[in-house]
C-alpha positions as protocol buffer text, in pm:
chain_id: "A"
residue {
  index: 1
  type: UNK
  ca { x: 1272 y: 23 z: 235 }
}
residue {
  index: 2
  type: UNK
  ca { x: 1067 y: 135 z: -4 }
}
residue {
  index: 3
  type: UNK
  ca { x: 1315 y: 127 z: -325 }
}
residue {
  index: 4
  type: UNK
  ca { x: 1338 y: -269 z: -302 }
}
residue {
  index: 5
  type: UNK
  ca { x: 936 y: -296 z: -304 }
}
residue {
  index: 6
  type: UNK
  ca { x: 865 y: -51 z: -574 }
}
residue {
  index: 7
  type: UNK
  ca { x: 1149 y: -206 z: -814 }
}
residue {
  index: 8
  type: UNK
  ca { x: 943 y: -546 z: -763 }
}
residue {
  index: 9
  type: UNK
  ca { x: 573 y: -386 z: -762 }
}
residue {
  index: 10
  type: UNK
  ca { x: 596 y: -175 z: -1124 }
}
residue {
  index: 11
  type: UNK
  ca { x: 609 y: -503 z: -1361 }
}
residue {
  index: 12
  type: UNK
  ca { x: 343 y: -622 z: -1113 }
}
residue {
  index: 13
  type: UNK
  ca { x: 132 y: -337 z: -1161 }
}
residue {
  index: 14
  type: UNK
  ca { x: 215 y: -304 z: -1509 }
}
residue {
  index: 15
  type: UNK
  ca { x: 39 y: -686 z: -1596 }
}
residue {
  index: 16
  type: UNK
  ca { x: -219 y: -651 z: -1335 }
}
residue {
  index: 17
  type: UNK
  ca { x: -387 y: -330 z: -1376 }
}
residue {
  index: 18
  type: UNK
  ca { x: -204 y: -54 z: -1626 }
}
residue {
  index: 19
  type: UNK
  ca { x: -226 y: -250 z: -1948 }
}
residue {
  index: 20
  type: UNK
  ca { x: -594 y: -311 z: -1828 }
}
residue {
  index: 21
  type: UNK
  ca { x: -697 y: 106 z: -1866 }
}
residue {
  index: 22
  type: UNK
  ca { x: -692 y: 342 z: -2171 }
}
residue {
  index: 23
  type: UNK
  ca { x: -411 y: 536 z: -2195 }
}
residue {
  index: 24
  type: UNK
  ca { x: -374 y: 837 z: -2022 }
}
residue {
  index: 25
  type: UNK
  ca { x: -635 y: 686 z: -1784 }
}
residue {
  index: 26
  type: UNK
  ca { x: -731 y: 857 z: -1433 }
}
residue {
  index: 27
  type: UNK
  ca { x: -572 y: 708 z: -1110 }
}
residue {
  index: 28
  type: UNK
  ca { x: -613 y: 693 z: -795 }
}
residue {
  index: 29
  type: UNK
  ca { x: -284 y: 651 z: -561 }
}
residue {
  index: 30
  type: UNK
  ca { x: -459 y: 568 z: -238 }
}
residue {
  index: 31
  type: UNK
  ca { x: -196 y: 569 z: 60 }
}
residue {
  index: 32
  type: UNK
  ca { x: 29 y: 696 z: -159 }
}
residue {
  index: 33
  type: UNK
  ca { x: 339 y: 794 z: 98 }
}
residue {
  index: 34
  type: UNK
  ca { x: 544 y: 975 z: -6 }
}
residue {
  index: 35
  type: UNK
  ca { x: 481 y: 940 z: -373 }
}
residue {
  index: 36
  type: UNK
  ca { x: 721 y: 733 z: -531 }
}
residue {
  index: 37
  type: UNK
  ca { x: 446 y: 531 z: -726 }
}
residue {
  index: 38
  type: UNK
  ca { x: 248 y: 865 z: -800 }
}
residue {
  index: 39
  type: UNK
  ca { x: 604 y: 985 z: -958 }
}
residue {
  index: 40
  type: UNK
  ca { x: 631 y: 664 z: -1252 }
}
residue {
  index: 41
  type: UNK
  ca { x: 261 y: 678 z: -1310 }
}
residue {
  index: 42
  type: UNK
  ca { x: 224 y: 1046 z: -1426 }
}
residue {
  index: 43
  type: UNK
  ca { x: 580 y: 987 z: -1649 }
}
residue {
  index: 44
  type: UNK
  ca { x: 404 y: 719 z: -1791 }
}
residue {
  index: 45
  type: UNK
  ca { x: 136 y: 940 z: -1878 }
}
residue {
  index: 46
  type: UNK
  ca { x: -144 y: 865 z: -1644 }
}
residue {
  index: 47
  type: UNK
  ca { x: -360 y: 1113 z: -1451 }
}
residue {
  index: 48
  type: UNK
  ca { x: -242 y: 1068 z: -1109 }
}
residue {
  index: 49
  type: UNK
  ca { x: -384 y: 1201 z: -773 }
}
residue {
  index: 50
  type: UNK
  ca { x: -276 y: 1078 z: -457 }
}
residue {
  index: 51
  type: UNK
  ca { x: -438 y: 1034 z: -85 }
}
residue {
  index: 52
  type: UNK
  ca { x: -297 y: 980 z: 198 }
}
residue {
  index: 53
  type: UNK
  ca { x: -347 y: 1033 z: 623 }
}
residue {
  index: 54
  type: UNK
  ca { x: 9 y: 1153 z: 694 }
}
residue {
  index: 55
  type: UNK
  ca { x: 42 y: 1549 z: 626 }
}
residue {
  index: 56
  type: UNK
  ca { x: 417 y: 1472 z: 662 }
}
residue {
  index: 57
  type: UNK
  ca { x: 482 y: 1223 z: 420 }
}
residue {
  index: 58
  type: UNK
  ca { x: 216 y: 1445 z: 157 }
}
residue {
  index: 59
  type: UNK
  ca { x: 492 y: 1689 z: 215 }
}
residue {
  index: 60
  type: UNK
  ca { x: 760 y: 1467 z: 38 }
}
residue {
  index: 61
  type: UNK
  ca { x: 508 y: 1343 z: -208 }
}
residue {
  index: 62
  type: UNK
  ca { x: 460 y: 1686 z: -310 }
}
residue {
  index: 63
  type: UNK
  ca { x: 808 y: 1802 z: -306 }
}
residue {
  index: 64
  type: UNK
  ca { x: 866 y: 1512 z: -561 }
}
residue {
  index: 65
  type: UNK
  ca { x: 565 y: 1583 z: -767 }
}
residue {
  index: 66
  type: UNK
  ca { x: 461 y: 1911 z: -784 }
}
residue {
  index: 67
  type: UNK
  ca { x: 220 y: 1873 z: -1032 }
}
residue {
  index: 68
  type: UNK
  ca { x: 6 y: 1603 z: -893 }
}
residue {
  index: 69
  type: UNK
  ca { x: -283 y: 1686 z: -661 }
}
residue {
  index: 70
  type: UNK
  ca { x: -249 y: 1502 z: -321 }
}
residue {
  index: 71
  type: UNK
  ca { x: -522 y: 1513 z: -22 }
}
residue {
  index: 72
  type: UNK
  ca { x: -449 y: 1464 z: 333 }
}
residue {
  index: 73
  type: UNK
  ca { x: -815 y: 1209 z: 389 }
}
residue {
  index: 74
  type: UNK
  ca { x: -885 y: 861 z: 567 }
}
residue {
  index: 75
  type: UNK
  ca { x: -899 y: 534 z: 302 }
}
residue {
  index: 76
  type: UNK
  ca { x: -1192 y: 441 z: 489 }
}
residue {
  index: 77
  type: UNK
  ca { x: -1419 y: 750 z: 502 }
}
residue {
  index: 78
  type: UNK
  ca { x: -1245 y: 946 z: 131 }
}
residue {
  index: 79
  type: UNK
  ca { x: -1438 y: 1161 z: -131 }
}
residue {
  index: 80
  type: UNK
  ca { x: -1299 y: 1323 z: -364 }
}
residue {
  index: 81
  type: UNK
  ca { x: -1576 y: 1442 z: -543 }
}
residue {
  index: 82
  type: UNK
  ca { x: -1450 y: 1258 z: -863 }
}
residue {
  index: 83
  type: UNK
  ca { x: -1410 y: 918 z: -987 }
}
residue {
  index: 84
  type: UNK
  ca { x: -1107 y: 702 z: -1152 }
}
residue {
  index: 85
  type: UNK
  ca { x: -1054 y: 469 z: -1465 }
}
residue {
  index: 86
  type: UNK
  ca { x: -838 y: 248 z: -1135 }
}
residue {
  index: 87
  type: UNK
  ca { x: -768 y: 268 z: -772 }
}
residue {
  index: 88
  type: UNK
  ca { x: -449 y: 160 z: -644 }
}
residue {
  index: 89
  type: UNK
  ca { x: -261 y: 90 z: -281 }
}
residue {
  index: 90
  type: UNK
  ca { x: 74 y: -93 z: -237 }
}
residue {
  index: 91
  type: UNK
  ca { x: 326 y: -142 z: -44 }
}
residue {
  index: 92
  type: UNK
  ca { x: 62 y: -360 z: 241 }
}
residue {
  index: 93
  type: UNK
  ca { x: -66 y: -5 z: 298 }
}
residue {
  index: 94
  type: UNK
  ca { x: -397 y: -149 z: 355 }
}
residue {
  index: 95
  type: UNK
  ca { x: -286 y: -392 z: 626 }
}
residue {
  index: 96
  type: UNK
  ca { x: -240 y: -74 z: 852 }
}
residue {
  index: 97
  type: UNK
  ca { x: -628 y: -92 z: 846 }
}
residue {
  index: 98
  type: UNK
  ca { x: -641 y: -234 z: 1202 }
}
residue {
  index: 99
  type: UNK
  ca { x: -995 y: -407 z: 1175 }
}
residue {
  index: 100
  type: UNK
  ca { x: -1216 y: -612 z: 903 }
}
residue {
  index: 101
  type: UNK
  ca { x: -1492 y: -355 z: 921 }
}
residue {
  index: 102
  type: UNK
  ca { x: -1208 y: -74 z: 837 }
}
residue {
  index: 103
  type: UNK
  ca { x: -1109 y: -255 z: 545 }
}
residue {
  index: 104
  type: UNK
  ca { x: -1421 y: -325 z: 428 }
}
residue {
  index: 105
  type: UNK
  ca { x: -1529 y: 49 z: 467 }
}
residue {
  index: 106
  type: UNK
  ca { x: -1233 y: 79 z: 232 }
}
residue {
  index: 107
  type: UNK
  ca { x: -1337 y: -145 z: 16 }
}
residue {
  index: 108
  type: UNK
  ca { x: -1672 y: 35 z: -9 }
}
residue {
  index: 109
  type: UNK
  ca { x: -1501 y: 374 z: -87 }
}
residue {
  index: 110
  type: UNK
  ca { x: -1304 y: 290 z: -347 }
}
residue {
  index: 111
  type: UNK
  ca { x: -1590 y: 121 z: -516 }
}
residue {
  index: 112
  type: UNK
  ca { x: -1784 y: 434 z: -528 }
}
residue {
  index: 113
  type: UNK
  ca { x: -1475 y: 616 z: -658 }
}
residue {
  index: 114
  type: UNK
  ca { x: -1375 y: 399 z: -940 }
}
residue {
  index: 115
  type: UNK
  ca { x: -1581 y: 422 z: -1295 }
}
residue {
  index: 116
  type: UNK
  ca { x: -1820 y: 163 z: -1389 }
}
residue {
  index: 117
  type: UNK
  ca { x: -1612 y: -129 z: -1530 }
}
residue {
  index: 118
  type: UNK
  ca { x: -1318 y: 38 z: -1302 }
}
residue {
  index: 119
  type: UNK
  ca { x: -1032 y: -143 z: -1148 }
}
residue {
  index: 120
  type: UNK
  ca { x: -916 y: -182 z: -772 }
}
residue {
  index: 121
  type: UNK
  ca { x: -553 y: -303 z: -730 }
}
residue {
  index: 122
  type: UNK
  ca { x: -407 y: -363 z: -394 }
}
residue {
  index: 123
  type: UNK
  ca { x: -146 y: -594 z: -239 }
}
residue {
  index: 124
  type: UNK
  ca { x: -156 y: -729 z: 140 }
}
residue {
  index: 125
  type: UNK
  ca { x: 64 y: -924 z: 395 }
}
residue {
  index: 126
  type: UNK
  ca { x: -58 y: -1228 z: 484 }
}
residue {
  index: 127
  type: UNK
  ca { x: 86 y: -1434 z: 817 }
}
residue {
  index: 128
  type: UNK
  ca { x: 327 y: -1576 z: 647 }
}
residue {
  index: 129
  type: UNK
  ca { x: 497 y: -1262 z: 615 }
}
residue {
  index: 130
  type: UNK
  ca { x: 464 y: -1179 z: 962 }
}
residue {
  index: 131
  type: UNK
  ca { x: 521 y: -1521 z: 1121 }
}
residue {
  index: 132
  type: UNK
  ca { x: 837 y: -1513 z: 920 }
}
residue {
  index: 133
  type: UNK
  ca { x: 973 y: -1181 z: 900 }
}
residue {
  index: 134
  type: UNK
  ca { x: 810 y: -944 z: 1116 }
}
residue {
  index: 135
  type: UNK
  ca { x: 913 y: -1175 z: 1438 }
}
residue {
  index: 136
  type: UNK
  ca { x: 1222 y: -1119 z: 1431 }
}
residue {
  index: 137
  type: UNK
  ca { x: 1492 y: -817 z: 1529 }
}
residue {
  index: 138
  type: UNK
  ca { x: 1711 y: -645 z: 1239 }
}
residue {
  index: 139
  type: UNK
  ca { x: 1946 y: -387 z: 1210 }
}
residue {
  index: 140
  type: UNK
  ca { x: 2087 y: -143 z: 921 }
}
residue {
  index: 141
  type: UNK
  ca { x: 2388 y: 57 z: 974 }
}
residue {
  index: 142
  type: UNK
  ca { x: 2501 y: 350 z: 728 }
}
residue {
  index: 143
  type: UNK
  ca { x: 2723 y: 625 z: 768 }
}
residue {
  index: 144
  type: UNK
  ca { x: 2436 y: 848 z: 879 }
}
residue {
  index: 145
  type: UNK
  ca { x: 2185 y: 603 z: 1005 }
}
residue {
  index: 146
  type: UNK
  ca { x: 2129 y: 321 z: 1239 }
}
residue {
  index: 147
  type: UNK
  ca { x: 1827 y: 132 z: 1308 }
}
residue {
  index: 148
  type: UNK
  ca { x: 1683 y: -165 z: 1510 }
}
residue {
  index: 149
  type: UNK
  ca { x: 1365 y: -314 z: 1448 }
}
residue {
  index: 150
  type: UNK
  ca { x: 1240 y: -549 z: 1666 }
}
residue {
  index: 151
  type: UNK
  ca { x: 921 y: -739 z: 1542 }
}
residue {
  index: 152
  type: UNK
  ca { x: 625 y: -953 z: 1729 }
}
residue {
  index: 153
  type: UNK
  ca { x: 343 y: -1115 z: 1591 }
}
residue {
  index: 154
  type: UNK
  ca { x: 24 y: -1211 z: 1808 }
}
residue {
  index: 155
  type: UNK
  ca { x: -146 y: -1489 z: 1662 }
}
residue {
  index: 156
  type: UNK
  ca { x: -483 y: -1437 z: 1819 }
}
residue {
  index: 157
  type: UNK
  ca { x: -559 y: -1117 z: 1763 }
}
residue {
  index: 158
  type: UNK
  ca { x: -391 y: -1121 z: 1410 }
}
residue {
  index: 159
  type: UNK
  ca { x: -205 y: -845 z: 1534 }
}
residue {
  index: 160
  type: UNK
  ca { x: 181 y: -791 z: 1414 }
}
residue {
  index: 161
  type: UNK
  ca { x: 419 y: -459 z: 1598 }
}
residue {
  index: 162
  type: UNK
  ca { x: 734 y: -361 z: 1490 }
}
residue {
  index: 163
  type: UNK
  ca { x: 908 y: -132 z: 1766 }
}
residue {
  index: 164
  type: UNK
  ca { x: 1204 y: 89 z: 1594 }
}
residue {
  index: 165
  type: UNK
  ca { x: 1477 y: 279 z: 1722 }
}
residue {
  index: 166
  type: UNK
  ca { x: 1643 y: 522 z: 1489 }
}
residue {
  index: 167
  type: UNK
  ca { x: 1949 y: 730 z: 1497 }
}
residue {
  index: 168
  type: UNK
  ca { x: 2000 y: 979 z: 1220 }
}
residue {
  index: 169
  type: UNK
  ca { x: 2318 y: 1179 z: 1205 }
}
residue {
  index: 170
  type: UNK
  ca { x: 2203 y: 1562 z: 1168 }
}
residue {
  index: 171
  type: UNK
  ca { x: 2526 y: 1825 z: 1091 }
}
residue {
  index: 172
  type: UNK
  ca { x: 2753 y: 1748 z: 1437 }
}
residue {
  index: 173
  type: UNK
  ca { x: 2465 y: 1534 z: 1639 }
}
residue {
  index: 174
  type: UNK
  ca { x: 2286 y: 1254 z: 1683 }
}
residue {
  index: 175
  type: UNK
  ca { x: 1910 y: 1263 z: 1658 }
}
residue {
  index: 176
  type: UNK
  ca { x: 1720 y: 938 z: 1834 }
}
residue {
  index: 177
  type: UNK
  ca { x: 1377 y: 854 z: 1736 }
}
residue {
  index: 178
  type: UNK
  ca { x: 1162 y: 560 z: 1850 }
}
residue {
  index: 179
  type: UNK
  ca { x: 829 y: 480 z: 1695 }
}
residue {
  index: 180
  type: UNK
  ca { x: 626 y: 139 z: 1651 }
}
residue {
  index: 181
  type: UNK
  ca { x: 461 y: 39 z: 1307 }
}
residue {
  index: 182
  type: UNK
  ca { x: 145 y: -226 z: 1342 }
}
residue {
  index: 183
  type: UNK
  ca { x: 13 y: -421 z: 1068 }
}
residue {
  index: 184
  type: UNK
  ca { x: -357 y: -630 z: 1127 }
}
residue {
  index: 185
  type: UNK
  ca { x: -396 y: -975 z: 905 }
}
residue {
  index: 186
  type: UNK
  ca { x: -655 y: -978 z: 707 }
}
residue {
  index: 187
  type: UNK
  ca { x: -766 y: -1307 z: 627 }
}
residue {
  index: 188
  type: UNK
  ca { x: -798 y: -1333 z: 259 }
}
residue {
  index: 189
  type: UNK
  ca { x: -1148 y: -1480 z: 245 }
}
residue {
  index: 190
  type: UNK
  ca { x: -1292 y: -1156 z: 454 }
}
residue {
  index: 191
  type: UNK
  ca { x: -1111 y: -944 z: 197 }
}
residue {
  index: 192
  type: UNK
  ca { x: -1299 y: -1065 z: -106 }
}
residue {
  index: 193
  type: UNK
  ca { x: -1629 y: -1095 z: 97 }
}
residue {
  index: 194
  type: UNK
  ca { x: -1560 y: -718 z: 153 }
}
residue {
  index: 195
  type: UNK
  ca { x: -1492 y: -646 z: -188 }
}
residue {
  index: 196
  type: UNK
  ca { x: -1812 y: -835 z: -304 }
}
residue {
  index: 197
  type: UNK
  ca { x: -2019 y: -666 z: -59 }
}
residue {
  index: 198
  type: UNK
  ca { x: -1909 y: -353 z: -181 }
}
residue {
  index: 199
  type: UNK
  ca { x: -2044 y: -388 z: -506 }
}
residue {
  index: 200
  type: UNK
  ca { x: -1742 y: -551 z: -701 }
}
residue {
  index: 201
  type: UNK
  ca { x: -1827 y: -796 z: -924 }
}
residue {
  index: 202
  type: UNK
  ca { x: -1516 y: -994 z: -988 }
}
residue {
  index: 203
  type: UNK
  ca { x: -1245 y: -1050 z: -775 }
}
residue {
  index: 204
  type: UNK
  ca { x: -899 y: -1251 z: -813 }
}
residue {
  index: 205
  type: UNK
  ca { x: -633 y: -1307 z: -604 }
}
residue {
  index: 206
  type: UNK
  ca { x: -251 y: -1374 z: -674 }
}
residue {
  index: 207
  type: UNK
  ca { x: 39 y: -1509 z: -506 }
}
residue {
  index: 208
  type: UNK
  ca { x: 331 y: -1228 z: -558 }
}
residue {
  index: 209
  type: UNK
  ca { x: 580 y: -1495 z: -551 }
}
residue {
  index: 210
  type: UNK
  ca { x: 448 y: -1765 z: -712 }
}
residue {
  index: 211
  type: UNK
  ca { x: 192 y: -1611 z: -917 }
}
residue {
  index: 212
  type: UNK
  ca { x: 389 y: -1267 z: -1008 }
}
residue {
  index: 213
  type: UNK
  ca { x: 747 y: -1339 z: -987 }
}
residue {
  index: 214
  type: UNK
  ca { x: 830 y: -1082 z: -672 }
}
residue {
  index: 215
  type: UNK
  ca { x: 1138 y: -1290 z: -510 }
}
residue {
  index: 216
  type: UNK
  ca { x: 1329 y: -1271 z: -171 }
}
residue {
  index: 217
  type: UNK
  ca { x: 1122 y: -1076 z: 120 }
}
residue {
  index: 218
  type: UNK
  ca { x: 942 y: -843 z: -84 }
}
residue {
  index: 219
  type: UNK
  ca { x: 732 y: -1152 z: -237 }
}
residue {
  index: 220
  type: UNK
  ca { x: 688 y: -1394 z: 83 }
}
residue {
  index: 221
  type: UNK
  ca { x: 360 y: -1404 z: 280 }
}
residue {
  index: 222
  type: UNK
  ca { x: 214 y: -1116 z: 22 }
}
residue {
  index: 223
  type: UNK
  ca { x: -118 y: -1095 z: -182 }
}
residue {
  index: 224
  type: UNK
  ca { x: -219 y: -908 z: -476 }
}
residue {
  index: 225
  type: UNK
  ca { x: -626 y: -821 z: -530 }
}
residue {
  index: 226
  type: UNK
  ca { x: -739 y: -760 z: -838 }
}
residue {
  index: 227
  type: UNK
  ca { x: -1148 y: -643 z: -831 }
}
residue {
  index: 228
  type: UNK
  ca { x: -1378 y: -512 z: -1121 }
}
residue {
  index: 229
  type: UNK
  ca { x: -1643 y: -286 z: -1049 }
}
residue {
  index: 230
  type: UNK
  ca { x: -1952 y: -374 z: -1272 }
}
residue {
  index: 231
  type: UNK
  ca { x: -2051 y: -185 z: -1604 }
}
């Protein structure tokens, strides 16, 4: 899933934010996952730090990017003791913040971690992504992996669920794991209100498909937000 998203996300990030920051800028990859974006940022000459709430994901990130500092922390409460030219959070990571108040806390922490004049860029799934994409059953079959994903969306609670059963071939036997992903639909105006309440002086919203050229299911129902801290 990650490769398809990141192939399309990089040109978007270049257009929205990376051309706006100084050469060799300090960038925080918030909810960095396994370090795919951090790796590209480092190769492009940026000074990168990554934060994620999953120690296991950070193991993968450190293996991929041994020279980057990765820190286990909560996006709502992190404090790394330094400021950045930009903070980026991608692949609808902040939809995993399951309350409006939680996202407001993220915005406040990011505002405090961005230098004056610095930027915060992130993407979120809109409700369309949950009603049209998540709320279905999909399967993927590979020689060493089989996955089944059963999705649903609770419109009243604004929560999307995806129950996944995964089989992986390990040497001579198949291993099964079952887990659930959940995301929260943050209304656009709530997001903008949280950004301004946190202290950002500018905030713009872009449709990933019509404004930024992302295509297929990657762009459908996705918005990018770009906020700037005052000087």
